[in-house]
C-alpha atoms as one frame of an Amber mdcrd trajectory, in Angstrom:
protein
   0.006  -0.002  -0.002   1.442   3.426  -0.905   2.265   5.767   1.986  -0.175
   8.474   3.027   0.488  11.791   1.296  -0.894  15.288   1.590  -1.234  15.190
  -2.191  -3.692  12.280  -2.164  -7.398  13.078  -2.697 -10.072  11.438  -0.603
 -11.983  10.675  -3.779 -10.662  10.057  -7.284 -12.902  11.407 -10.049 -10.482
  11.073 -12.965  -9.495   7.808 -14.597  -7.372   9.516 -17.300  -7.456  13.321
 -17.245  -5.266  13.565 -20.372  -8.342  12.703 -22.451  -9.732  16.110 -21.456
  -6.575  18.081 -22.273  -6.491  20.510 -25.218  -3.706  18.684 -27.071  -5.424
  15.284 -26.933  -6.291  13.794 -30.328  -9.064  11.166 -30.083  -8.911   7.920
 -32.059 -12.323   8.696 -33.519 -13.559  12.154 -34.521 -17.269  12.601 -33.826
 -19.843  14.809 -35.543 -17.489  16.049 -38.323 -18.191  13.476 -41.061 -19.001
  15.900 -43.903 -15.990  18.183 -43.465 -13.720  15.184 -42.831 -14.693  13.679
 -46.180 -13.817  16.962 -47.895 -10.522  17.105 -45.986  -9.682  13.511 -46.980
 -10.120  14.515 -50.619  -7.623  17.338 -50.096  -5.016  14.934 -48.680  -5.762
  12.042 -51.026  -3.354  13.201 -53.823  -0.452  12.960 -51.334  -1.336   9.323
 -50.612  -1.402   8.642 -54.345   1.998  10.241 -54.924   0.528  13.178 -56.809
   1.255  16.935 -56.319  -0.350  18.127 -53.057  -3.280  20.498 -52.846  -3.580
  23.656 -50.759  -6.472  24.340 -48.414  -7.864  27.011 -46.111  -9.763  25.875
 -43.001 -11.913  28.271 -41.001 -14.342  28.155 -38.120 -14.699  29.372 -34.564
 -12.451  28.213 -31.728 -13.177  24.694 -30.560 -15.012  23.335 -33.602 -12.468
  20.653 -34.471 -10.138  22.242 -37.030  -6.899  21.309 -35.306  -8.187  17.983
 -33.935  -9.351  16.864 -37.372  -6.087  18.029 -38.936  -4.019  16.081 -36.408
  -6.209  12.986 -36.746  -6.091  12.900 -40.537  -2.389  13.752 -40.913  -1.498
  11.064 -38.354  -3.602   8.599 -40.331  -2.019   9.755 -43.599   1.497   9.133
 -42.252   0.549   5.671 -40.969  -1.103   4.667 -44.229   1.821   5.876 -46.339
   4.285   3.884 -44.203   2.139   0.795 -44.749   1.806   1.489 -48.484   5.549
   2.005 -48.879   6.192  -1.481 -47.478   4.291  -2.944 -50.433   5.539  -0.749
 -53.296   8.862  -0.224 -55.092   8.412   3.540 -55.507   7.970   4.879 -51.940
   6.182   8.120 -51.178   8.230  10.619 -49.202   6.167  12.817 -46.890   7.224
  15.365 -44.302   4.600  17.228 -42.277   5.612  20.502 -40.650   3.224  22.214
 -38.218   3.670  25.775 -36.926   1.295  27.782 -34.762   1.562  31.394 -35.888
   0.649  32.718 -32.442   3.431  33.756 -30.065   6.215  33.747 -32.659   7.275
  37.261 -31.678   7.876  39.102 -28.441   4.641  39.736 -26.605   2.198  42.086
 -28.269   3.840  42.349 -31.651   2.012  41.130 -34.742   3.411  37.968 -36.284
   4.846  38.497 -39.761   5.648  36.208 -42.675   9.290  36.711 -41.711   8.781
  35.172 -38.268   6.771  32.280 -39.716   9.579  31.558 -42.187  12.114  31.537
 -39.322   9.883  29.201 -37.307   9.685  26.817 -40.269  13.465  26.851 -40.726
  13.912  25.995 -37.052  11.309  23.222 -37.231  13.370  21.601 -40.001  16.770
  22.032 -38.336  18.365  20.346 -35.329  18.584  22.566 -32.235  22.274  23.367
 -32.709  21.592  24.818 -36.191  18.522  26.909 -35.362  18.603  30.614 -36.264
  17.730  33.684 -34.191  14.369  35.413 -34.592  16.004  38.612 -35.899  19.119
  39.715 -37.776  18.600  38.129 -41.184  17.425  39.642 -44.448  14.029  38.204
 -45.439  15.329  36.671 -48.671  18.166  35.033 -46.721  15.597  33.382 -44.456
  13.512  32.177 -47.408  16.673  30.858 -49.081  17.476  28.834 -45.952  13.891
  27.552 -45.847  13.967  26.457 -49.478  17.316  24.701 -48.951  15.875  22.754
 -46.023  12.727  21.819 -47.948  14.659  20.796 -51.076  16.991  18.644 -49.015
  13.976  16.751 -47.674  12.566  16.093 -51.126   9.235  14.411 -51.782   6.087
  16.104 -50.485   6.366  18.675 -47.691   2.982  19.488 -46.173   3.146  22.739
 -44.198   0.322  23.386 -41.743   0.014  26.918 -40.365  -2.391  27.043 -37.421
  -3.869  30.445 -36.450  -2.591  31.747 -39.766  -4.660  34.920 -39.346  -2.026
  36.064 -36.813   0.174  37.241 -39.688  -2.295  40.053 -40.366  -1.731  41.917
 -43.591   1.716  40.459 -44.277   0.740  37.418 -46.328   3.996  37.102 -48.305
   4.729  33.588 -47.100   1.289  32.373 -48.201   2.221  33.375 -51.739   5.879
  32.290 -51.618   5.480  28.716 -50.383   2.908  27.265 -52.810   4.718  28.825
 -55.792   8.269  27.983 -54.723   8.644  25.129 -57.233   7.092  27.071 -60.108
   9.442  29.954 -59.329  12.422  27.542 -59.345  13.215  28.099 -55.667  13.055
  24.339 -55.045  13.579  21.401 -57.362  13.367  18.149 -55.410  10.256  18.772
 -53.306   6.631  19.757 -53.694   4.931  21.955 -51.087   1.326  21.666 -49.908
   0.008  24.397 -47.646  -2.894  24.218 -45.165  -3.899  27.414 -43.391  -6.133
  27.187 -40.303  -7.963  30.270 -39.036 -10.562  31.252 -36.452 -11.268  34.428
 -38.414 -12.985  34.123 -41.796 -12.587  37.828 -42.461  -8.851  37.149 -42.730
  -9.546  35.208 -45.907 -11.480  38.115 -47.410  -8.559  40.472 -46.750  -5.943
  38.292 -48.453  -4.387  39.577 -51.648  -5.949  38.095 -54.817  -2.773  36.167
 -55.696  -2.824  34.465 -52.283  -6.556  33.664 -52.499  -5.992  31.952 -55.838
  -3.355  29.696 -54.275  -4.160  29.098 -50.611  -7.909  28.999 -51.067  -7.732
  26.266 -53.688 -10.070  24.367 -51.376 -11.992  25.948 -48.493 -13.310  23.891
 -45.610 -15.787  25.483 -43.225 -16.103  23.942 -39.765 -19.531  24.813 -38.344
 -20.260  25.173 -34.639 -21.452  22.074 -32.774 -25.021  21.994 -31.528 -25.948
  20.897 -28.010 -26.741  17.304 -29.042 -23.363  16.945 -30.765 -21.581  18.362
 -27.718 -23.341  15.850 -25.489 -22.184  13.024 -27.755 -18.581  14.293 -27.638
 -18.679  14.745 -23.879 -20.082  11.248 -23.309 -17.273   9.821 -25.389 -14.558
  11.734 -23.497 -16.135  11.165 -20.082 -16.227   7.389 -20.588 -12.433   7.363
 -20.870 -11.539  10.289 -18.599 -13.807   9.746 -15.580 -14.472   6.846 -13.244
 -17.852   5.171 -13.497 -20.488   6.772 -11.304 -18.696  10.128 -10.982 -20.965
  12.036 -13.381 -24.585  12.131 -14.479 -26.454  12.855 -17.675 -27.541  16.173
 -16.152 -23.895  17.238 -15.697 -23.073  16.335 -19.313 -26.169  18.165 -20.580
 -25.334  21.269 -18.517 -21.741  21.423 -19.854 -23.080  21.096 -23.398 -25.791
  23.742 -22.874 -23.386  26.259 -21.339 -20.853  25.750 -24.140 -23.583  26.176
 -26.751 -24.878  29.362 -25.147 -21.646  30.953 -23.974 -19.224  30.036 -26.762
 -21.267  29.290 -29.869 -20.906  25.543 -29.782 -17.250  25.078 -28.828 -16.290
  21.490 -27.963 -13.159  22.829 -26.312 -15.255  24.952 -23.957 -17.560  22.024
 -23.138 -14.613  19.694 -22.432 -12.857  22.347 -20.338 -16.034  22.812 -18.277
 -16.226  19.084 -17.569 -12.524  18.887 -16.694 -12.630  21.900 -14.365 -15.859
  20.677 -12.710 -14.152  17.351 -12.080 -11.144  19.094 -10.524 -13.420  21.101
  -8.224 -15.308  17.973  -7.134 -12.077  16.034  -6.537 -10.484  18.852  -4.550
 -13.599  19.001  -2.340 -13.493  15.276  -1.654 -16.660  14.546  -3.644 -17.236
  11.229  -5.375 -19.571  12.727  -7.976 -19.501  15.894 -10.098 -22.529  18.116
  -9.442 -24.213  20.842 -11.433 -22.962  23.327  -8.830 -19.404  22.236  -9.703
 -20.142  22.965 -13.337 -21.392  26.484 -12.593 -18.272  27.109 -10.459 -16.145
  25.803 -13.332 -17.864  28.256 -15.690 -16.930  31.179 -13.439 -13.328  29.987
 -13.098 -12.883  29.517 -16.833 -14.424  32.871 -17.704 -11.855  34.594 -15.487
  -9.015  32.699 -17.184 -10.448  33.305 -20.638 -10.461  37.074 -20.092  -6.849
  37.034 -18.898  -5.910  35.006 -21.990  -7.824  37.436 -24.208  -5.792  40.335
 -22.810  -2.536  38.491 -23.544  -3.724  37.968 -27.124  -3.965  41.729 -27.840
  -1.170  43.721 -29.467   1.259  45.609 -27.237  -0.377  49.055 -27.460  -3.830
  47.709 -26.612  -2.272  46.040 -23.587  -0.631  49.342 -22.539  -4.004  51.096
 -22.877  -5.673  48.469 -20.695  -2.877  48.928 -18.146  -3.466  52.692 -18.255
  -7.182  52.221 -17.629  -6.294  49.823 -14.794  -4.164  52.486 -13.098  -6.872
  55.104 -13.578  -9.502  52.711 -12.256  -7.485  51.922  -9.122  -7.154  55.670
  -8.533 -10.962  55.959  -8.870 -10.577  58.124 -11.983 -12.760  56.252 -14.455
 -14.642  56.844 -16.630 -11.742  58.873 -18.042 -11.558  61.189 -21.018  -9.378
  60.284 -23.974  -6.741  62.895 -23.103  -6.307  61.481 -19.598  -6.158  57.896
 -20.838  -3.499  58.959 -23.345  -1.361  60.704 -20.732  -1.401  57.616 -18.494
  -0.833  55.339 -21.505   2.312  57.327 -22.386   3.737  56.577 -18.948   2.846
  52.876 -19.220   4.318  52.470 -22.715   7.516  54.251 -21.695   7.792  52.080
 -18.571   7.847  49.004 -20.817  10.408  50.514 -23.203   7.971  51.250 -26.034
   7.440  54.449 -28.032   3.929  55.746 -27.243   1.495  56.405 -30.080   0.021
  59.830 -30.685  -3.358  60.518 -29.089  -5.062  59.910 -32.416  -3.179  56.642
 -32.925  -4.011  55.518 -29.404  -7.674  56.487 -29.863  -7.998  54.004 -32.734
  -6.874  51.226 -30.391  -9.088  52.571 -27.615 -12.251  52.366 -29.720 -11.238
  48.892 -30.903 -10.984  47.742 -27.285 -14.491  49.051 -26.696 -15.744  47.235
 -29.776 -14.100  44.003 -28.529 -15.851  44.341 -25.143 -12.851  45.153 -22.957
 -13.959  48.740 -22.384 -17.224  50.653 -22.215 -17.413  54.079 -23.837 -19.708
  56.943 -22.797 -20.704  59.687 -25.227 -21.152  62.942 -23.300 -22.504  66.224
 -24.659 -22.347  69.303 -22.435 -23.506  71.666 -25.135 -21.815  74.976 -25.799
 -20.113  75.011 -22.396 -18.400  71.614 -22.424 -18.847  70.277 -25.949 -19.008
  66.622 -26.897 -16.473  64.131 -25.602 -16.013  60.414 -24.900 -15.081  58.713
 -21.636 -13.868  55.125 -21.179 -13.874  52.569 -18.364 -13.631  48.806 -18.006
 -16.579  46.687 -19.096 -18.184  44.430 -16.477 -15.956  41.492 -17.589 -12.609
  43.277 -17.023 -10.925  44.717 -13.951  -7.454  45.875 -12.875  -6.623  42.507
 -11.298  -7.184  40.648 -14.595  -5.009  43.124 -16.491  -2.210  42.847 -13.919
  -2.444  39.047 -14.006  -2.193  39.098 -17.806   0.986  41.184 -17.630   2.462
  38.789 -15.075   1.465  35.828 -17.249   3.298  37.397 -20.215   6.427  37.773
 -18.107   6.309  41.575 -18.220   5.718  42.195 -14.553   3.312  44.831 -13.301
   4.743  48.355 -13.314   3.420  50.886 -10.814   4.082  54.616 -10.829   2.898
  57.820  -9.222  -0.324  59.015 -10.843  -0.320  62.609 -12.035  -3.030  65.068
 -11.098  -6.281  64.876 -13.011  -6.343  66.987 -16.168
């Protein structure tokens, strides 16, 4: 019998919690048959030894884009290995996956340049990796083409969260046309772009649309019944028998449908967090109250994550509003927000934007739901002006936690007198 430990729980809810983790790829993908059949047709030429196709996948967070991609590419690799054992002319396939988020220092927009560097480093051993700066763009592309050509065969490049590159879509044009432009000779490149933001596709340059959007796959949101089916499947492997009820599964599915437009990731996270709460409290069964507590916990974490996802200047603005809020000086006029923002940006070693430049970010933050704006009109005496404060979902603590999470630390300084 193992020794008693303070880390033991009185009750064990989880059989295998890894089944509920974000990076878990199930053996069977549920409720995605139609889009999977389309995706299989995109990958089928690779299996047949033909030139690869390009594809653009889009849909909201948590609707299966990455899970289906991982499932099908794993299956493709296994099937090609088996096929090569039976044929004289083997198919050479290399799959390279890069997430375009977090390729730069916090807050900066990812560029094609950083994606190219990430791809070079994915294809090189650690001792030969290159730094994230200091190279001419064409030098980086030249290194990338050399690595790809040395591999030969088919190189399938999968760029997750490809919308992070914003308006700099150079790499989406360069890669699919590399062979036609005689940049590579021994390899063929297939490109799959995955995005949560369909408007990104509409803003691509026409030459990129013609190439990347050769095939478009739309992943629709799950409905409540589909989420229940997915949760039942995960729960059967992740949780011990008798630790959950149909009502708990239904509640997780309903909340995910209502709060996040049918995200399986949200539903699974709710079930996992509810299980953790139950286990920590010594319960042998997950309750609906645990699910509601899990919802509150995850919403807090989601907002902190959303702050870390913003560009640097939006983060500095939120920090400025946080300082003003703690000083009981919100709602604050644009001029006062800008003055505080200048101090925040400077404290983090950044060059502050002009008031007009900052105002564009300020209104965007209001549109995204981080801030609330108030339109005031005091007539001839005071004129018309806007004031800003945090929305109900944001507070100074969440902003400070986001800065700590990004490794920036939380800077404090003496507030100046009100303007």
